[in-house]
MDTraj code that builds the backbone (N, CA, C; nanometers):
import mdtraj as md
import numpy as np

residues = "UNK UNK UNK UNK UNK UNK UNK UNK UNK UNK UNK UNK UNK UNK UNK UNK UNK UNK UNK UNK UNK UNK UNK UNK UNK UNK UNK UNK UNK UNK UNK UNK UNK UNK UNK UNK UNK UNK UNK UNK UNK UNK UNK UNK UNK UNK UNK UNK UNK UNK UNK UNK UNK UNK UNK".split()
xyz = np.array([
    [9.6695, 9.6350, 11.3341],
    [9.5751, 9.5824, 11.3607],
    [9.5511, 9.4892, 11.2932],
    [9.4853, 9.3600, 11.3419],
    [9.4838, 9.2789, 11.2588],
    [9.3482, 9.2549, 11.1994],
    [9.3654, 9.1891, 11.0790],
    [9.2449, 9.1858, 10.9711],
    [9.1006, 9.1346, 11.0533],
    [9.1353, 9.0922, 11.1420],
    [9.0412, 8.9917, 11.2084],
    [8.9247, 9.1143, 11.2828],
    [8.9548, 9.2115, 11.2792],
    [8.9500, 9.3002, 11.4403],
    [8.9033, 9.4485, 11.2684],
    [8.8815, 9.4247, 11.2054],
    [8.8860, 9.4820, 11.1100],
    [8.6874, 9.5557, 11.1235],
    [8.6102, 9.4515, 11.1386],
    [8.4806, 9.4536, 11.1308],
    [8.4264, 9.5511, 11.2274],
    [8.4484, 9.4600, 11.3555],
    [8.4550, 9.6128, 11.5004],
    [8.4746, 9.7003, 11.5175],
    [8.5832, 9.6985, 11.4645],
    [8.6478, 9.8876, 11.4271],
    [8.5793, 9.9688, 11.3192],
    [8.5326, 9.9136, 11.2148],
    [8.4288, 10.0003, 11.0689],
    [8.3239, 10.0196, 11.1651],
    [8.2452, 9.9001, 11.2181],
    [8.1284, 9.9140, 11.3007],
    [8.1075, 10.0759, 11.4333],
    [8.2326, 10.0933, 11.4559],
    [8.2616, 10.2029, 11.5328],
    [8.2814, 10.3422, 11.4732],
    [8.3556, 10.3153, 11.3286],
    [8.3535, 10.4285, 11.2648],
    [8.2363, 10.4638, 11.2511],
    [8.1281, 10.3428, 11.1562],
    [8.0004, 10.4168, 11.0917],
    [7.8880, 10.4113, 11.2260],
    [7.8885, 10.4088, 11.3585],
    [7.8282, 10.4163, 11.4865],
    [7.8687, 10.6123, 11.5304],
    [8.0184, 10.6250, 11.4995],
    [8.0377, 10.7339, 11.5341],
    [8.1570, 10.7426, 11.6586],
    [8.1131, 10.6785, 11.6799],
    [8.2275, 10.6241, 11.8430],
    [8.3553, 10.6126, 11.8086],
    [8.4263, 10.6178, 11.7394],
    [8.5490, 10.6009, 11.6407],
    [8.5362, 10.7106, 11.5560],
    [8.5956, 10.8295, 11.5580],
    [8.6653, 10.9221, 11.4359],
    [8.7881, 10.9480, 11.4292],
    [8.8550, 10.8444, 11.3017],
    [8.9642, 10.8900, 11.2701],
    [9.0160, 10.9830, 11.2064],
    [8.9003, 11.0791, 11.1584],
    [8.9330, 11.2060, 11.0659],
    [8.9906, 11.2881, 11.2160],
    [8.9737, 11.2607, 11.3750],
    [9.0454, 11.3475, 11.3998],
    [9.1412, 11.3227, 11.4498],
    [9.2807, 11.2391, 11.3746],
    [9.3617, 11.2252, 11.3744],
    [9.4464, 11.3566, 11.3410],
    [9.3886, 11.3715, 11.1987],
    [9.4110, 11.4680, 11.0598],
    [9.4228, 11.6097, 11.1264],
    [9.5886, 11.5971, 11.0946],
    [9.6006, 11.7609, 11.1948],
    [9.5452, 11.8555, 11.0469],
    [9.6219, 11.7535, 10.9388],
    [9.6220, 11.8795, 10.8459],
    [9.6598, 11.7911, 10.6695],
    [9.5745, 11.8699, 10.5578],
    [9.6129, 11.8038, 10.4695],
    [9.6824, 11.8626, 10.3643],
    [9.8011, 11.8004, 10.3410],
    [9.8943, 11.8781, 10.1709],
    [9.8713, 11.8928, 10.0049],
    [9.9365, 11.9216, 9.9503],
    [9.9073, 11.8670, 9.7970],
    [10.0786, 11.7745, 9.8526],
    [10.1019, 11.7407, 9.7507],
    [10.1989, 11.6597, 9.6476],
    [10.3339, 11.7369, 9.7545],
    [10.3669, 11.8424, 9.6313],
    [10.4374, 11.9426, 9.6893],
    [10.4904, 11.9760, 9.7690],
    [10.3424, 12.0312, 9.8502],
    [10.3836, 12.0751, 10.0011],
    [10.4215, 11.9295, 10.0826],
    [10.4040, 11.8816, 10.0577],
    [10.5011, 11.7109, 10.0922],
    [10.5683, 11.6775, 10.0827],
    [10.6174, 11.6744, 9.9773],
    [10.7802, 11.6558, 9.9496],
    [10.8295, 11.7858, 10.0213],
    [10.8301, 11.8526, 10.0252],
    [10.8739, 11.9995, 10.1235],
    [10.8783, 11.9316, 10.2258],
    [10.7741, 11.8787, 10.3119],
    [10.7782, 11.8728, 10.4483],
    [10.8162, 11.7307, 10.5186],
    [10.9015, 11.6224, 10.3862],
    [10.9524, 11.5030, 10.4337],
    [11.0959, 11.5545, 10.4987],
    [11.1712, 11.6003, 10.4716],
    [11.2991, 11.6538, 10.5183],
    [11.2682, 11.6733, 10.6715],
    [11.2463, 11.7377, 10.7228],
    [11.2216, 11.7640, 10.8819],
    [11.0684, 11.7297, 10.9034],
    [11.0309, 11.5178, 10.8577],
    [11.0081, 11.4713, 10.9715],
    [11.0397, 11.4699, 11.1073],
    [11.1769, 11.4637, 11.0824],
    [11.2814, 11.3688, 11.1942],
    [11.2598, 11.4452, 11.3169],
    [11.2076, 11.5899, 11.3359],
    [11.2041, 11.6604, 11.3656],
    [11.0710, 11.7599, 11.3801],
    [10.9927, 11.6792, 11.3556],
    [10.8360, 11.7543, 11.3798],
    [10.7834, 11.7197, 11.5057],
    [10.7274, 11.8499, 11.5582],
    [10.6570, 11.8613, 11.6620],
    [10.5233, 11.9000, 11.6777],
    [10.4594, 11.8561, 11.5705],
    [10.3135, 11.8413, 11.5638],
    [10.2054, 11.7698, 11.6146],
    [10.0933, 11.7515, 11.6991],
    [10.0954, 11.6145, 11.6624],
    [9.9622, 11.6541, 11.5926],
    [9.9333, 11.4808, 11.6189],
    [9.7991, 11.4235, 11.4650],
    [9.8944, 11.4289, 11.3344],
    [9.8234, 11.3695, 11.2491],
    [9.8638, 11.3449, 11.1124],
    [9.8616, 11.4222, 10.9578],
    [9.9512, 11.4391, 10.9159],
    [9.9284, 11.5020, 10.8000],
    [9.9202, 11.4192, 10.6951],
    [9.8354, 11.4529, 10.6102],
    [9.7823, 11.3496, 10.4444],
    [9.8172, 11.4092, 10.3827],
    [9.9202, 11.3367, 10.2703],
    [9.9247, 11.4007, 10.1202],
    [9.8039, 11.3264, 10.0439],
    [9.7224, 11.4509, 9.9590],
    [9.6498, 11.4249, 9.8940],
    [9.7036, 11.4579, 9.7775],
    [9.7122, 11.3971, 9.6679],
    [9.7577, 11.4000, 9.5606],
    [9.6866, 11.5122, 9.4351],
    [9.5640, 11.5165, 9.4443],
    [9.4677, 11.6045, 9.3771],
    [9.5052, 11.7071, 9.4501],
    [9.5789, 11.7456, 9.5748],
    [9.5392, 11.9206, 9.5770],
    [9.6614, 11.9777, 9.5132],
])
top = md.Topology()
chain = top.add_chain()
for i, resn in enumerate(residues, 1):
    res = top.add_residue(resn, chain, resSeq=i)
    for name in ("N", "CA", "C"):
        top.add_atom(name, md.element.get_by_symbol(name[0]), res)
traj = md.Trajectory(xyz[None], top)
């Protein structure tokens, strides 16, 4: 996405019309994220997995 489009996109997020959090399937810590990496090539899950190092 071009940086010039960010203000419009962020306005949609602020208004609630665009909900990026709906794309997140799960949040995992570093250890679990490291364990998941080798299997990414055959992952069948919809949505994103976010690695949060604070977990």
